[in-house]
C-alpha positions in Angstrom: 2.9 -40.8 15.9 2.9 -37.1 17.1 6.1 -37.7 19.0 7.7 -39.2 15.9 6.7 -36.1 13.9 8.1 -33.7 16.4 11.3 -35.7 16.5 11.6 -35.5 12.7 10.9 -31.8 12.8 13.7 -31.3 15.3 16.0 -33.2 12.9 14.9 -31.1 10.0 15.4 -27.8 11.7 18.5 -28.8 13.7 20.1 -25.4 14.6 18.4 -23.6 11.7 16.1 -20.6 12.1 12.6 -21.7 13.0 10.9 -18.5 12.0 8.1 -18.4 9.4 10.0 -17.0 6.4 13.3 -15.2 6.3 14.9 -13.5 3.3 18.2 -15.0 2.1 21.1 -13.0 0.6 23.9 -14.9 -1.0 24.5 -13.1 -4.2 25.4 -9.6 -5.5 23.1 -7.7 -3.1 26.0 -5.8 -1.3 27.8 -5.2 -4.5 24.8 -3.6 -6.2 23.9 -1.6 -3.1 27.4 -0.2 -2.9 27.2 0.8 -6.6 24.0 2.8 -5.7 25.8 4.5 -2.8 28.9 5.2 -4.8 26.8 6.7 -7.6 24.6 8.6 -5.1 21.5 7.2 -6.7 19.6 5.9 -3.7 16.1 7.0 -4.5 14.0 7.1 -7.6 16.8 8.0 -10.1 19.2 5.3 -11.1 19.6 2.4 -13.5 18.6 -0.5 -11.3 14.8 0.1 -11.5 14.8 -0.2 -15.3 17.2 -3.2 -15.0 14.9 -4.9 -12.5 11.8 -4.3 -14.7 13.6 -5.8 -17.7 14.8 -8.9 -15.6 11.2 -9.4 -14.3 9.8 -9.1 -17.9 12.2 -11.7 -19.1 11.6 -14.1 -16.2 7.7 -13.8 -16.2 7.5 -13.3 -19.9 5.2 -10.3 -19.2 5.4 -7.8 -22.1 5.6 -4.8 -19.8 6.5 -4.3 -16.1 6.2 -1.3 -13.8 8.1 -1.6 -10.5 6.3 -0.1 -7.5 6.9 0.6 -3.8 4.8 -2.3 -2.7 2.3 -4.9 -3.9 -0.5 -3.0 -2.2 0.4 0.2 -4.1 0.4 -1.7 -7.3 -3.1 -2.9 -6.7 -4.3 0.5 -5.7 -2.7 2.0 -8.8 -4.5 -0.4 -11.1 -7.9 0.1 -9.4 -7.5 3.9 -9.6 -6.5 3.7 -13.2 -9.6 1.7 -14.0 -11.7 4.4 -12.3 -12.9 2.3 -9.4 -15.2 4.4 -7.1 -18.0 4.3 -4.6 -20.3 3.3 -7.5 -18.4 0.1 -8.0 -18.0 -3.3 -6.4 -14.8 -5.4 -6.8 -15.1 -9.2 -6.4 -12.3 -10.6 -4.2 -11.8 -13.8 -2.2 -12.4 -13.7 1.5 -9.4 -16.0 2.1 -6.6 -13.5 1.5 -4.3 -11.0 3.2 -6.1 -7.8 4.2 -4.1 -5.6 1.7 -6.0 -7.0 -1.2 -9.3 -5.7 0.1 -7.7 -2.5 1.5 -6.7 -1.4 -2.0 -10.4 -1.6 -3.0 -11.4 0.6 0.0 -8.7 3.1 -0.9 -10.8 3.9 -4.0 -14.0 4.0 -2.0 -15.2 0.9 -3.9 -16.9 -2.0 -2.1 -15.3 -5.5 -1.8 -17.7 -8.3 -2.6 -16.3 -11.5 -1.0 -16.1 -14.8 -2.8 -15.5 -18.4 -1.5 -12.5 -20.5 -2.4 -11.8 -23.8 -4.1 -10.5 -26.4 -1.6 -8.1 -27.8 -4.2 -6.4 -24.4 -4.9 -7.3 -22.1 -1.9 -8.1 -19.5 -4.6 -11.4 -18.3 -6.1 -13.7 -21.2 -7.0 -14.8 -20.8 -10.6 -18.0 -22.9 -10.2 -19.1 -20.9 -7.1 -18.2 -17.6 -8.9 -20.3 -18.4 -11.9 -23.3 -19.5 -9.7 -22.9 -16.4 -7.6 -22.8 -14.0 -10.5 -25.9 -15.6 -12.1 -27.7 -15.1 -8.8 -26.8 -11.5 -8.1 -26.0 -9.8 -11.4 -27.6 -8.3 -14.5 -26.0 -6.9 -17.7 -26.7 -3.4 -19.1 -24.8 -1.5 -21.8 -22.1 -4.1 -21.9 -21.5 -3.8 -18.1 -22.4 -6.1 -15.2 -24.3 -4.8 -12.2 -25.3 -6.1 -8.8 -29.1 -6.3 -8.9 -29.3 -5.8 -5.1 -26.9 -2.9 -4.6 -27.2 -1.5 -8.1 -23.4 -1.0 -8.2 -21.3 -2.0 -11.2 -19.2 -5.1 -10.7 -16.1 -3.6 -12.3 -13.4 -6.2 -11.6 -12.4 -9.5 -10.0 -9.2 -9.7 -8.1 -8.1 -13.3 -7.8 -5.3 -14.3 -5.4 -2.8 -17.1 -5.9 -2.7 -17.9 -2.2 0.6 -19.1 -0.7 1.9 -19.4 -4.3 -0.7 -22.0 -5.4 -2.1 -21.0 -8.8 -5.9 -20.6 -9.1 -8.0 -22.3 -11.8 -7.2 -19.3 -13.9 -8.3 -20.5 -17.3 -11.9 -21.1 -16.1 -12.0 -17.9 -14.2 -10.8 -15.9 -17.2 -13.7 -17.2 -19.3 -16.2 -16.2 -16.7 -14.8 -12.6 -16.5 -14.9 -12.3 -20.3 -18.5 -13.5 -20.3 -19.5 -10.8 -17.7 -17.2 -8.0 -19.1 -15.3 -7.8 -15.8 -11.7 -6.8 -15.6 -9.5 -9.6 -14.2 -6.7 -8.6 -11.9 -4.3 -11.3 -10.6 -2.9 -10.7 -7.1 0.2 -12.8 -7.5 1.9 -11.1 -4.5 2.7 -14.4 -2.9 3.4 -16.3 -6.2 6.7 -15.0 -7.7 8.1 -18.2 -9.3 4.7 -20.0 -9.6 3.5 -21.2 -13.0 0.2 -22.5 -14.4 0.6 -24.8 -17.5 4.1 -23.4 -17.9 3.1 -19.8 -17.8 4.0 -17.4 -14.9 1.0 -16.4 -12.9 0.1 -12.7 -13.1 0.3 -12.8 -16.9 -3.2 -14.4 -17.6 -5.5 -11.5 -16.6 -5.7 -7.9 -17.7 -3.3 -6.9 -15.0 -1.0 -8.8 -12.6 0.6 -7.8 -9.3 3.7 -9.1 -7.6 5.2 -8.4 -4.2 8.8 -8.3 -3.0 8.2 -7.6 0.7 10.8 -8.9 3.2 9.0 -12.1 3.8 8.4 -13.0 0.1 10.2 -15.7 -2.0 12.5 -13.0 -3.3 12.7 -9.5 -1.8 13.6 -6.0 -2.5 13.0 -5.1 1.2 9.7 -3.6 0.2 8.4 -3.4 -3.3 6.0 -4.7 -5.9 5.4 -4.7 -9.6 2.6 -4.5 -12.2 2.5 -6.9 -15.1 0.9 -5.6 -18.3 0.2 -6.4 -21.9 -0.2 -2.9 -23.4 2.5 -0.3 -23.9 0.3 2.7 -23.4 -1.1 1.3 -20.1 2.5 0.7 -18.8 3.4 4.3 -19.7 0.3 5.7 -18.1 0.8 3.7 -14.9 4.5 4.6 -14.7 3.4 8.2 -15.1 0.9 7.9 -12.3 3.3 6.3 -9.8 5.7 9.2 -10.1 3.3 12.0 -9.0 2.1 12.3 -12.7 5.0 14.6 -13.3 5.6 15.7 -16.9 9.1 15.9 -18.2 9.5 19.6 -18.6 13.0 21.0 -18.0 13.4 23.1 -14.8 9.7 22.9 -14.1 7.4 20.9 -11.8 4.3 20.3 -13.9 1.7 17.6 -13.0 -1.2 17.0 -15.3 -3.3 14.8 -12.9 -3.4 13.4 -9.4 -0.6 11.0 -9.1 1.1 8.8 -6.4 4.5 8.3 -4.8 4.5 4.7 -5.7 7.7 4.2 -7.8 10.2 1.6 -6.6 13.5 3.2 -5.4 16.9 2.4 -6.9 18.2 0.7 -3.7 15.3 -1.7 -3.6 15.6 -2.5 -7.3 19.4 -3.2 -6.8 18.5 -5.9 -4.2 15.8 -7.2 -6.5 18.3 -7.6 -9.4 20.6 -9.7 -7.2 17.7 -11.8 -5.9 16.4 -12.6 -9.3 19.9 -13.9 -10.3 19.4 -16.6 -7.7 15.7 -17.3 -7.9 16.2 -20.8 -9.3 18.3 -21.8 -6.3 15.7 -20.3 -3.9 12.8 -22.0 -5.6 14.7 -25.3 -5.6 15.3 -24.9 -1.8 11.7 -24.1 -1.1 10.5 -27.2 -3.0 13.0 -29.3 -1.0 11.3 -27.8 2.1 7.9 -29.0 0.8 9.3 -32.5 0.0 10.8 -32.8 3.5 7.5 -31.8 5.2 5.7 -34.2 2.9 7.9 -37.0 4.1 7.6 -36.0 7.8 3.8 -35.9 7.7 3.3 -38.8 5.2 1.8 -41.3 7.7 0.1 -38.7 10.0 -3.6 -39.5 9.7 -4.7 -36.3 11.4 -3.3 -33.8 8.9 -1.7 -33.4 5.5 0.5 -31.0 3.6 -1.3 -29.0 1.0 0.0 -29.9 -2.5 0.0 -28.0 -5.8 -2.9 -29.1 -8.1 -2.4 -30.6 -11.6 -0.8 -28.4 -14.2 0.6 -26.1 -11.5 4.1 -25.4 -10.3 4.0 -23.7 -7.0 6.8 -21.6 -5.3 5.5 -23.1 -2.0 5.9 -19.6 -0.4 4.3 -20.7 2.9 3.8 -24.4 3.3 0.4 -25.2 4.6 -0.7 -28.0 6.9 -4.4 -28.8 6.9 -5.8 -30.8 9.8 -8.8 -33.2 9.9 -10.4 -31.1 12.7 -9.8 -27.8 14.4 -9.3 -29.6 17.7 -6.3 -31.5 16.3 -5.0 -28.1 15.0 -5.1 -26.7 18.6 -3.4 -29.7 20.1 -0.6 -29.6 17.5 0.0 -25.8 17.9 0.6 -26.3 21.7 3.3 -28.9 20.8 5.0 -26.7 18.3 4.9 -23.7 20.7 6.8 -25.7 23.3 9.5 -26.4 20.6 9.6 -22.7 19.7 8.8 -23.5 16.1 7.2 -20.5 14.4 3.8 -21.0 12.8 0.9 -18.8 11.8 -2.8 -19.3 11.2 -3.7 -19.1 7.6 -5.6 -16.0 6.4 -8.6 -15.2 8.4 -11.7 -14.7 6.1 -11.9 -11.0 5.7 -15.7 -10.9 6.2 -15.0 -11.8 9.8 -13.2 -8.5 10.4 -15.2 -5.6 11.7 -13.9 -3.3 9.0 -15.6 -5.4 6.3 -18.6 -6.7 8.2 -21.1 -4.8 6.0 -19.7 -5.8 2.7 -21.7 -8.2 0.4 -20.5 -11.8 0.1 -21.3 -15.2 -1.2 -21.6 -18.1 1.2 -18.1 -18.7 2.5 -18.1 -22.2 3.9 -14.8 -23.3 2.4 -13.0 -20.2 3.5 -14.2 -20.6 7.1 -13.5 -24.3 7.1 -9.9 -24.1 5.8 -9.1 -21.3 8.2 -10.3 -23.3 11.2 -8.2 -26.3 10.2 -4.9 -25.1 8.8 -1.6 -23.5 9.7 1.5 -22.3 7.9 4.8 -23.9 8.7 8.3 -22.4 8.6 9.2 -22.1 4.9 12.4 -20.1 4.7 14.7 -21.2 1.8 17.7 -21.4 4.1 16.1 -24.5 5.7 17.2 -26.4 2.6 20.3 -24.5 1.5 
């Protein structure tokens, strides 16, 4: 059976790139970049940033969008805006890329790690509720950790690999505990829950357009918001908090150099024009892998849950045991087929070893038994 699967993988890849995830450019990228170069607007000034924000707003149906230099800077900006500090804890899944927790540490706040739901790979609402009942108390309309005495200010959920979380249930829990809900949808551009784009359910949402994402700006991100004054404040902060005073450089607070540049936004505009084709190709990748592994009893392709539409950013194969995973990796390595372990639970890293956490059985178990397969859209285009 393993030999048959390897044979079918060879047929699927043929002479195509076997790397994990490549960007694909087949639209107006060069045309728009040339326009930037011809106009001389290659940095923060130029029309493409506003154009990209508008296109994103229309696509995600987010009322306001602020384009940033990266998804990480977007997360940091939100946490700073909320006043996160050493007196605060931010709830976050252990099963995520390190940037999610790094943004918390940039504010000197403490990550408090949560376990995941095996059906979504995102925060488990049932475990979240039980954990909060165990560790927290409310005072003056705020929630605190009874053991550390720090305020639990926010929850960052992550739509891992483009699979939507159980966002409706999680949102209710956050409301009950007066905790801000931040959606890290960095991996989930083009993913929807009950027909609504992820990143638009919580108080704030974050997207990423890194070179390995579903669509790319080379490097970039965005914040999705509901309130105009917050969008204006965050846009102000990401441009060094500079006031518009003619001939003068006047800054009224500590700001950041986090605005997206015009060149990146130009590429993003072209990419968004082809997002439907890219998503169609990525779902074809998923269907092909589903077919290849259909009768393989030792592992299965992870599927989107009910009411979800996933972008299938990185297609995930989950094995019955970690030994089967090791055996299969050796076979793929000989074929020079790129793969990657799924996110290592962050509590296992030395840099986060002293952070509080719930029991993380699911995070550990999934990490030990799963890998990501090559998922570039050009595999099916």
